[in-house]
Steps between C-alpha positions, in 0.01 A plus 500: 500500500547841345436535130863587418633162616631296205312183406779267608484654849130403515591133474542467123844398386633674189564278198785508256464640152579160346225334703257775391588435134443128553162561661404732213587243233330219694186713525516586130536133404223405745269755342564367150451140615177600675376679188585199287310270738197731496501512120549122476196440721292742293616345171440150638140592570458637148649196330269263689198683362408682819462864406438724798422866433665600826822311437668795327399734782606245760838455332549875481408534867739219602786642293441847648485359852822307435672813361405723793563217747856472372543879530370499858724204583806686369404811695465306823806278459750706301418871518454520878824314565710659225414870515548706814294819489670818615303662786466824299339318207303249710164668442170334414501662154853390407482147637150421371568633151826305478340179624196533271729566204703191587184284523347630177811483284707237679639314194667823387538690827695238694782456246541880496501512880745210529729657237500835682571334833778297341660813358482684833647205689780437251608856430 
């Protein structure tokens, strides 16, 4: 299909703003639960006397993977179904920079995006 066809015309159904907010909060809670589980496993190993020099690096790697995994999940599930790119602005530079910004700063970027979309839909 041509590049200027909206995402929902490519087989993806748009989602409501309320559902996007719910997915955001579920992802945020899931990230915090995952981080708590990772830290509990690391602390459990320390309290049992097993001190691994790579455990701090492993925990940092797992937390980072969880963080970016949540950002990628939100990009794939929410951003592609919530935002319709205008054909004039649908360039590689604009879309890639917006998506990378959303992945890197998703805990702050998605509330701002959802607020802006809410304002434009309500007013």
